[in-house]
Jmol script that loads the backbone (N, CA, C; Angstrom):
load data "model"
ATOM      1  N   UNK A   1     225.609 102.470-213.544  1.00  0.00           N
ATOM      2  CA  UNK A   1     226.033 103.673-213.226  1.00  0.00           C
ATOM      3  C   UNK A   1     227.154 103.739-214.944  1.00  0.00           C
ATOM      4  N   UNK A   2     227.517 102.595-215.736  1.00  0.00           N
ATOM      5  CA  UNK A   2     228.140 102.671-216.914  1.00  0.00           C
ATOM      6  C   UNK A   2     227.188 103.660-218.088  1.00  0.00           C
ATOM      7  N   UNK A   3     226.507 103.254-218.049  1.00  0.00           N
ATOM      8  CA  UNK A   3     225.425 103.898-219.104  1.00  0.00           C
ATOM      9  C   UNK A   3     225.028 105.070-218.814  1.00  0.00           C
ATOM     10  N   UNK A   4     225.548 105.901-217.594  1.00  0.00           N
ATOM     11  CA  UNK A   4     225.361 107.380-217.763  1.00  0.00           C
ATOM     12  C   UNK A   4     226.161 108.405-218.569  1.00  0.00           C
ATOM     13  N   UNK A   5     227.591 107.721-218.881  1.00  0.00           N
ATOM     14  CA  UNK A   5     228.622 108.062-219.500  1.00  0.00           C
ATOM     15  C   UNK A   5     227.895 107.631-221.067  1.00  0.00           C
ATOM     16  N   UNK A   6     227.622 107.201-221.505  1.00  0.00           N
ATOM     17  CA  UNK A   6     227.423 106.600-222.884  1.00  0.00           C
ATOM     18  C   UNK A   6     226.042 108.028-222.846  1.00  0.00           C
ATOM     19  N   UNK A   7     225.535 107.858-222.302  1.00  0.00           N
ATOM     20  CA  UNK A   7     224.269 108.835-221.857  1.00  0.00           C
ATOM     21  C   UNK A   7     224.803 110.312-222.356  1.00  0.00           C
ATOM     22  N   UNK A   8     225.707 110.869-221.379  1.00  0.00           N
ATOM     23  CA  UNK A   8     225.644 111.924-221.716  1.00  0.00           C
ATOM     24  C   UNK A   8     227.111 112.535-223.010  1.00  0.00           C
ATOM     25  N   UNK A   9     227.363 111.316-223.310  1.00  0.00           N
ATOM     26  CA  UNK A   9     228.255 111.287-224.576  1.00  0.00           C
ATOM     27  C   UNK A   9     227.482 111.624-225.906  1.00  0.00           C
ATOM     28  N   UNK A  10     226.408 110.237-225.596  1.00  0.00           N
ATOM     29  CA  UNK A  10     225.679 110.760-226.965  1.00  0.00           C
ATOM     30  C   UNK A  10     224.976 112.529-226.979  1.00  0.00           C
ATOM     31  N   UNK A  11     224.336 113.070-225.589  1.00  0.00           N
ATOM     32  CA  UNK A  11     224.239 114.132-225.568  1.00  0.00           C
ATOM     33  C   UNK A  11     224.900 115.022-226.285  1.00  0.00           C
ATOM     34  N   UNK A  12     226.278 114.832-225.942  1.00  0.00           N
ATOM     35  CA  UNK A  12     227.252 116.036-225.812  1.00  0.00           C
ATOM     36  C   UNK A  12     227.576 115.916-227.370  1.00  0.00           C
ATOM     37  N   UNK A  13     227.523 114.751-228.297  1.00  0.00           N
ATOM     38  CA  UNK A  13     227.820 114.214-229.745  1.00  0.00           C
ATOM     39  C   UNK A  13     226.453 115.157-230.087  1.00  0.00           C
ATOM     40  N   UNK A  14     225.486 114.838-229.587  1.00  0.00           N
ATOM     41  CA  UNK A  14     223.765 115.483-230.618  1.00  0.00           C
ATOM     42  C   UNK A  14     224.642 117.424-230.500  1.00  0.00           C
ATOM     43  N   UNK A  15     224.431 117.403-229.247  1.00  0.00           N
ATOM     44  CA  UNK A  15     224.717 119.052-229.330  1.00  0.00           C
ATOM     45  C   UNK A  15     225.729 119.695-230.072  1.00  0.00           C
ATOM     46  N   UNK A  16     226.937 118.894-230.793  1.00  0.00           N
ATOM     47  CA  UNK A  16     228.110 119.726-231.148  1.00  0.00           C
ATOM     48  C   UNK A  16     227.983 119.246-232.924  1.00  0.00           C
ATOM     49  N   UNK A  17     226.743 118.056-232.920  1.00  0.00           N
ATOM     50  CA  UNK A  17     226.387 117.775-234.646  1.00  0.00           C
ATOM     51  C   UNK A  17     225.962 118.675-235.112  1.00  0.00           C
ATOM     52  N   UNK A  18     224.634 119.211-233.836  1.00  0.00           N
ATOM     53  CA  UNK A  18     223.764 120.455-234.172  1.00  0.00           C
ATOM     54  C   UNK A  18     225.003 121.809-234.423  1.00  0.00           C
ATOM     55  N   UNK A  19     225.523 122.101-233.720  1.00  0.00           N
ATOM     56  CA  UNK A  19     226.024 123.122-234.061  1.00  0.00           C
ATOM     57  C   UNK A  19     227.202 123.474-235.185  1.00  0.00           C
ATOM     58  N   UNK A  20     228.347 121.913-235.344  1.00  0.00           N
ATOM     59  CA  UNK A  20     228.421 122.183-236.684  1.00  0.00           C
ATOM     60  C   UNK A  20     227.700 122.258-237.856  1.00  0.00           C
ATOM     61  N   UNK A  21     226.459 121.781-237.859  1.00  0.00           N
ATOM     62  CA  UNK A  21     225.787 121.552-239.072  1.00  0.00           C
ATOM     63  C   UNK A  21     224.959 122.398-239.505  1.00  0.00           C
ATOM     64  N   UNK A  22     224.681 123.592-238.451  1.00  0.00           N
ATOM     65  CA  UNK A  22     223.869 124.305-238.474  1.00  0.00           C
ATOM     66  C   UNK A  22     224.794 125.510-238.499  1.00  0.00           C
ATOM     67  N   UNK A  23     225.364 125.450-237.272  1.00  0.00           N
ATOM     68  CA  UNK A  23     225.889 127.344-236.888  1.00  0.00           C
ATOM     69  C   UNK A  23     227.388 127.355-237.792  1.00  0.00           C
ATOM     70  N   UNK A  24     228.046 126.332-237.419  1.00  0.00           N
ATOM     71  CA  UNK A  24     229.252 126.781-237.607  1.00  0.00           C
ATOM     72  C   UNK A  24     229.323 126.646-238.889  1.00  0.00           C
ATOM     73  N   UNK A  25     228.744 126.376-240.061  1.00  0.00           N
ATOM     74  CA  UNK A  25     228.886 126.226-241.649  1.00  0.00           C
ATOM     75  C   UNK A  25     229.562 128.107-241.876  1.00  0.00           C
ATOM     76  N   UNK A  26     228.655 128.785-241.088  1.00  0.00           N
ATOM     77  CA  UNK A  26     228.577 129.886-241.378  1.00  0.00           C
ATOM     78  C   UNK A  26     230.184 131.052-241.143  1.00  0.00           C
ATOM     79  N   UNK A  27     230.703 130.407-240.558  1.00  0.00           N
ATOM     80  CA  UNK A  27     232.056 130.696-240.499  1.00  0.00           C
ATOM     81  C   UNK A  27     233.208 130.022-241.023  1.00  0.00           C
ATOM     82  N   UNK A  28     232.442 129.122-241.946  1.00  0.00           N
ATOM     83  CA  UNK A  28     233.715 128.632-242.775  1.00  0.00           C
ATOM     84  C   UNK A  28     234.270 129.392-243.766  1.00  0.00           C
ATOM     85  N   UNK A  29     235.700 129.588-243.895  1.00  0.00           N
ATOM     86  CA  UNK A  29     236.427 131.043-244.068  1.00  0.00           C
ATOM     87  C   UNK A  29     236.404 130.266-245.321  1.00  0.00           C
ATOM     88  N   UNK A  30     237.207 129.008-245.653  1.00  0.00           N
ATOM     89  CA  UNK A  30     237.779 128.362-246.704  1.00  0.00           C
ATOM     90  C   UNK A  30     236.847 126.912-247.389  1.00  0.00           C
ATOM     91  N   UNK A  31     235.880 126.981-246.413  1.00  0.00           N
ATOM     92  CA  UNK A  31     234.954 126.066-246.623  1.00  0.00           C
ATOM     93  C   UNK A  31     235.206 124.725-245.794  1.00  0.00           C
ATOM     94  N   UNK A  32     235.500 124.872-244.859  1.00  0.00           N
ATOM     95  CA  UNK A  32     236.558 123.850-243.920  1.00  0.00           C
ATOM     96  C   UNK A  32     236.020 123.643-242.506  1.00  0.00           C
ATOM     97  N   UNK A  33     235.546 122.833-242.215  1.00  0.00           N
ATOM     98  CA  UNK A  33     234.571 123.218-240.895  1.00  0.00           C
ATOM     99  C   UNK A  33     234.836 121.978-240.017  1.00  0.00           C
ATOM    100  N   UNK A  34     235.678 122.069-238.713  1.00  0.00           N
ATOM    101  CA  UNK A  34     236.642 121.158-238.103  1.00  0.00           C
ATOM    102  C   UNK A  34     234.541 119.566-237.610  1.00  0.00           C
ATOM    103  N   UNK A  35     235.605 118.432-237.728  1.00  0.00           N
ATOM    104  CA  UNK A  35     234.221 117.900-237.010  1.00  0.00           C
ATOM    105  C   UNK A  35     234.415 117.447-235.681  1.00  0.00           C
ATOM    106  N   UNK A  36     233.925 118.022-235.132  1.00  0.00           N
ATOM    107  CA  UNK A  36     233.942 118.227-233.573  1.00  0.00           C
ATOM    108  C   UNK A  36     233.000 116.529-233.651  1.00  0.00           C
ATOM    109  N   UNK A  37     232.372 115.683-233.999  1.00  0.00           N
ATOM    110  CA  UNK A  37     231.953 114.501-233.316  1.00  0.00           C
ATOM    111  C   UNK A  37     233.330 113.507-233.051  1.00  0.00           C
ATOM    112  N   UNK A  38     233.683 113.631-234.457  1.00  0.00           N
ATOM    113  CA  UNK A  38     235.357 113.050-234.338  1.00  0.00           C
ATOM    114  C   UNK A  38     236.503 113.273-233.249  1.00  0.00           C
ATOM    115  N   UNK A  39     236.368 114.990-233.260  1.00  0.00           N
ATOM    116  CA  UNK A  39     236.943 115.655-232.128  1.00  0.00           C
ATOM    117  C   UNK A  39     236.902 114.702-230.573  1.00  0.00           C
ATOM    118  N   UNK A  40     235.261 114.955-230.233  1.00  0.00           N
ATOM    119  CA  UNK A  40     235.025 114.524-229.069  1.00  0.00           C
ATOM    120  C   UNK A  40     234.959 113.204-228.913  1.00  0.00           C
ATOM    121  N   UNK A  41     234.732 112.004-230.229  1.00  0.00           N
ATOM    122  CA  UNK A  41     235.496 110.944-230.034  1.00  0.00           C
ATOM    123  C   UNK A  41     237.137 110.461-229.623  1.00  0.00           C
ATOM    124  N   UNK A  42     237.209 111.062-230.260  1.00  0.00           N
ATOM    125  CA  UNK A  42     238.771 110.709-230.153  1.00  0.00           C
ATOM    126  C   UNK A  42     239.741 111.027-228.675  1.00  0.00           C
ATOM    127  N   UNK A  43     238.954 112.386-228.340  1.00  0.00           N
ATOM    128  CA  UNK A  43     239.487 112.597-227.023  1.00  0.00           C
ATOM    129  C   UNK A  43     238.973 111.574-226.130  1.00  0.00           C
ATOM    130  N   UNK A  44     237.687 111.085-225.937  1.00  0.00           N
ATOM    131  CA  UNK A  44     237.283 109.929-225.271  1.00  0.00           C
ATOM    132  C   UNK A  44     237.505 108.547-225.264  1.00  0.00           C
ATOM    133  N   UNK A  45     238.561 108.281-226.548  1.00  0.00           N
ATOM    134  CA  UNK A  45     238.925 107.216-226.607  1.00  0.00           C
ATOM    135  C   UNK A  45     240.253 107.398-225.981  1.00  0.00           C
ATOM    136  N   UNK A  46     240.880 108.457-226.718  1.00  0.00           N
ATOM    137  CA  UNK A  46     242.206 108.247-226.417  1.00  0.00           C
ATOM    138  C   UNK A  46     242.786 108.549-224.518  1.00  0.00           C
ATOM    139  N   UNK A  47     241.692 109.285-223.915  1.00  0.00           N
ATOM    140  CA  UNK A  47     242.162 109.434-222.554  1.00  0.00           C
ATOM    141  C   UNK A  47     241.265 108.438-221.752  1.00  0.00           C
ATOM    142  N   UNK A  48     240.977 107.973-222.156  1.00  0.00           N
ATOM    143  CA  UNK A  48     240.117 107.062-221.192  1.00  0.00           C
ATOM    144  C   UNK A  48     240.384 105.624-220.878  1.00  0.00           C
ATOM    145  N   UNK A  49     241.421 105.050-219.982  1.00  0.00           N
ATOM    146  CA  UNK A  49     242.231 104.429-220.232  1.00  0.00           C
ATOM    147  C   UNK A  49     241.591 103.116-219.755  1.00  0.00           C
ATOM    148  N   UNK A  50     240.402 103.338-219.159  1.00  0.00           N
ATOM    149  CA  UNK A  50     240.003 102.081-218.138  1.00  0.00           C
ATOM    150  C   UNK A  50     238.769 101.619-219.313  1.00  0.00           C
ATOM    151  N   UNK A  51     238.763 101.678-220.405  1.00  0.00           N
ATOM    152  CA  UNK A  51     237.633 100.832-221.150  1.00  0.00           C
ATOM    153  C   UNK A  51     237.477 100.099-222.150  1.00  0.00           C
ATOM    154  N   UNK A  52     238.624  99.751-222.832  1.00  0.00           N
ATOM    155  CA  UNK A  52     238.727  98.581-223.156  1.00  0.00           C
ATOM    156  C   UNK A  52     238.323  98.487-224.425  1.00  0.00           C
ATOM    157  N   UNK A  53     238.370  97.547-225.338  1.00  0.00           N
ATOM    158  CA  UNK A  53     237.680  97.168-226.897  1.00  0.00           C
ATOM    159  C   UNK A  53     236.523  97.836-226.784  1.00  0.00           C
ATOM    160  N   UNK A  54     235.695  96.803-225.291  1.00  0.00           N
ATOM    161  CA  UNK A  54     234.290  97.360-225.392  1.00  0.00           C
ATOM    162  C   UNK A  54     233.664  98.463-225.664  1.00  0.00           C
ATOM    163  N   UNK A  55     234.326  99.040-224.585  1.00  0.00           N
ATOM    164  CA  UNK A  55     233.905 100.775-224.715  1.00  0.00           C
ATOM    165  C   UNK A  55     234.293 101.306-225.775  1.00  0.00           C
ATOM    166  N   UNK A  56     235.459 101.072-226.224  1.00  0.00           N
ATOM    167  CA  UNK A  56     235.718 101.939-227.775  1.00  0.00           C
ATOM    168  C   UNK A  56     234.760 101.379-229.188  1.00  0.00           C
ATOM    169  N   UNK A  57     234.002 100.223-229.145  1.00  0.00           N
ATOM    170  CA  UNK A  57     233.412  98.931-230.059  1.00  0.00           C
ATOM    171  C   UNK A  57     232.087 100.442-229.459  1.00  0.00           C
ATOM    172  N   UNK A  58     231.463 100.385-228.050  1.00  0.00           N
ATOM    173  CA  UNK A  58     230.085 101.129-227.946  1.00  0.00           C
ATOM    174  C   UNK A  58     230.131 102.912-228.486  1.00  0.00           C
ATOM    175  N   UNK A  59     231.280 103.424-227.824  1.00  0.00           N
ATOM    176  CA  UNK A  59     231.258 104.309-228.798  1.00  0.00           C
ATOM    177  C   UNK A  59     231.467 105.325-229.849  1.00  0.00           C
ATOM    178  N   UNK A  60     232.038 103.892-230.612  1.00  0.00           N
ATOM    179  CA  UNK A  60     232.142 103.728-231.987  1.00  0.00           C
ATOM    180  C   UNK A  60     231.234 104.359-232.855  1.00  0.00           C
ATOM    181  N   UNK A  61     230.343 103.403-232.173  1.00  0.00           N
ATOM    182  CA  UNK A  61     228.605 103.050-232.677  1.00  0.00           C
ATOM    183  C   UNK A  61     228.273 104.308-232.331  1.00  0.00           C
ATOM    184  N   UNK A  62     227.890 104.876-231.155  1.00  0.00           N
ATOM    185  CA  UNK A  62     227.383 106.067-231.109  1.00  0.00           C
ATOM    186  C   UNK A  62     227.762 107.419-231.257  1.00  0.00           C
ATOM    187  N   UNK A  63     229.269 107.253-231.294  1.00  0.00           N
ATOM    188  CA  UNK A  63     229.529 108.652-232.656  1.00  0.00           C
ATOM    189  C   UNK A  63     229.100 108.404-234.115  1.00  0.00           C
ATOM    190  N   UNK A  64     229.117 107.497-234.297  1.00  0.00           N
ATOM    191  CA  UNK A  64     229.312 107.419-235.881  1.00  0.00           C
ATOM    192  C   UNK A  64     227.848 107.278-236.489  1.00  0.00           C
ATOM    193  N   UNK A  65     226.918 106.520-235.690  1.00  0.00           N
ATOM    194  CA  UNK A  65     225.418 106.259-235.858  1.00  0.00           C
ATOM    195  C   UNK A  65     224.752 107.921-235.691  1.00  0.00           C
ATOM    196  N   UNK A  66     225.406 109.120-234.965  1.00  0.00           N
ATOM    197  CA  UNK A  66     225.058 109.959-234.433  1.00  0.00           C
ATOM    198  C   UNK A  66     225.680 110.955-236.097  1.00  0.00           C
ATOM    199  N   UNK A  67     226.735 111.014-236.163  1.00  0.00           N
ATOM    200  CA  UNK A  67     227.516 111.602-237.200  1.00  0.00           C
ATOM    201  C   UNK A  67     226.474 111.353-238.524  1.00  0.00           C
ATOM    202  N   UNK A  68     226.146 110.256-239.020  1.00  0.00           N
ATOM    203  CA  UNK A  68     225.536 109.559-239.875  1.00  0.00           C
ATOM    204  C   UNK A  68     224.214 110.454-239.964  1.00  0.00           C
ATOM    205  N   UNK A  69     223.438 110.470-238.890  1.00  0.00           N
ATOM    206  CA  UNK A  69     222.352 110.983-238.970  1.00  0.00           C
ATOM    207  C   UNK A  69     222.214 112.360-239.240  1.00  0.00           C
ATOM    208  N   UNK A  70     223.250 113.536-239.026  1.00  0.00           N
ATOM    209  CA  UNK A  70     223.606 114.680-239.329  1.00  0.00           C
ATOM    210  C   UNK A  70     224.459 114.522-240.652  1.00  0.00           C
ATOM    211  N   UNK A  71     224.696 113.885-241.505  1.00  0.00           N
ATOM    212  CA  UNK A  71     225.568 113.755-242.457  1.00  0.00           C
ATOM    213  C   UNK A  71     224.910 113.362-243.807  1.00  0.00           C
ATOM    214  N   UNK A  72     225.196 113.664-245.106  1.00  0.00           N
ATOM    215  CA  UNK A  72     224.787 112.626-246.636  1.00  0.00           C
ATOM    216  C   UNK A  72     225.222 111.379-246.383  1.00  0.00           C
ATOM    217  N   UNK A  73     225.928 110.892-245.696  1.00  0.00           N
ATOM    218  CA  UNK A  73     226.124 109.578-245.651  1.00  0.00           C
ATOM    219  C   UNK A  73     225.380 108.599-245.457  1.00  0.00           C
ATOM    220  N   UNK A  74     225.463 107.200-246.306  1.00  0.00           N
ATOM    221  CA  UNK A  74     224.940 105.934-245.495  1.00  0.00           C
ATOM    222  C   UNK A  74     224.836 105.760-244.365  1.00  0.00           C
ATOM    223  N   UNK A  75     224.234 105.500-243.820  1.00  0.00           N
ATOM    224  CA  UNK A  75     223.961 105.204-242.149  1.00  0.00           C
ATOM    225  C   UNK A  75     224.911 104.026-242.210  1.00  0.00           C
ATOM    226  N   UNK A  76     226.137 103.565-241.026  1.00  0.00           N
ATOM    227  CA  UNK A  76     226.657 102.717-240.788  1.00  0.00           C
ATOM    228  C   UNK A  76     227.835 103.283-241.552  1.00  0.00           C
ATOM    229  N   UNK A  77     228.626 103.838-242.337  1.00  0.00           N
ATOM    230  CA  UNK A  77     229.532 104.328-243.391  1.00  0.00           C
ATOM    231  C   UNK A  77     230.712 104.798-242.157  1.00  0.00           C
ATOM    232  N   UNK A  78     230.131 105.923-241.553  1.00  0.00           N
ATOM    233  CA  UNK A  78     230.507 106.163-240.148  1.00  0.00           C
ATOM    234  C   UNK A  78     230.988 105.814-238.916  1.00  0.00           C
ATOM    235  N   UNK A  79     229.914 104.644-238.580  1.00  0.00           N
ATOM    236  CA  UNK A  79     230.757 103.406-237.721  1.00  0.00           C
ATOM    237  C   UNK A  79     231.845 102.751-238.181  1.00  0.00           C
ATOM    238  N   UNK A  80     232.102 102.722-239.315  1.00  0.00           N
ATOM    239  CA  UNK A  80     233.268 101.755-239.599  1.00  0.00           C
ATOM    240  C   UNK A  80     234.042 102.264-239.458  1.00  0.00           C
ATOM    241  N   UNK A  81     234.379 103.593-240.184  1.00  0.00           N
ATOM    242  CA  UNK A  81     235.241 105.054-240.356  1.00  0.00           C
ATOM    243  C   UNK A  81     235.964 104.955-238.074  1.00  0.00           C
ATOM    244  N   UNK A  82     234.732 105.360-237.873  1.00  0.00           N
ATOM    245  CA  UNK A  82     235.303 105.233-236.258  1.00  0.00           C
ATOM    246  C   UNK A  82     235.748 104.332-235.658  1.00  0.00           C
ATOM    247  N   UNK A  83     235.152 102.826-235.948  1.00  0.00           N
ATOM    248  CA  UNK A  83     235.660 101.924-235.015  1.00  0.00           C
ATOM    249  C   UNK A  83     237.291 101.619-235.482  1.00  0.00           C
ATOM    250  N   UNK A  84     237.553 101.440-236.771  1.00  0.00           N
ATOM    251  CA  UNK A  84     238.735 101.857-237.204  1.00  0.00           C
ATOM    252  C   UNK A  84     239.828 102.416-236.644  1.00  0.00           C
ATOM    253  N   UNK A  85     239.006 103.980-236.826  1.00  0.00           N
ATOM    254  CA  UNK A  85     240.260 104.955-235.854  1.00  0.00           C
ATOM    255  C   UNK A  85     240.510 104.780-234.354  1.00  0.00           C
ATOM    256  N   UNK A  86     239.051 103.809-233.801  1.00  0.00           N
ATOM    257  CA  UNK A  86     239.220 103.747-232.745  1.00  0.00           C
ATOM    258  C   UNK A  86     239.922 102.550-231.821  1.00  0.00           C
ATOM    259  N   UNK A  87     240.006 101.794-232.777  1.00  0.00           N
ATOM    260  CA  UNK A  87     240.821 100.620-232.550  1.00  0.00           C
ATOM    261  C   UNK A  87     241.983 100.524-232.830  1.00  0.00           C
ATOM    262  N   UNK A  88     242.582 101.893-233.234  1.00  0.00           N
ATOM    263  CA  UNK A  88     244.137 101.974-234.048  1.00  0.00           C
ATOM    264  C   UNK A  88     244.934 102.835-232.828  1.00  0.00           C
ATOM    265  N   UNK A  89     244.153 104.059-232.658  1.00  0.00           N
ATOM    266  CA  UNK A  89     244.410 104.166-230.760  1.00  0.00           C
ATOM    267  C   UNK A  89     244.526 103.495-229.682  1.00  0.00           C
TER     268      UNK A  89
END
end "model"
wireframe off; spacefill off
backbone 0.3
color backbone group
């Protein structure tokens, strides 16, 4: 049952990453686009008490890979950033 949560988390991240890179780009007034992948990742890590460090690591890897696939960064760069920020919280 644990994998259901990560599966839904991945689906939600992909949907918001597509929206962020295709739809919300046209509404950026000052060329500031909110990072929905990071917002969803932060909310999940911050409000989920029972996850522990293993859950934070898995969520950081999923969110980082999804964000890297939809951006121009190197693959793995956002994984490290999300992992550090997830472990700080």
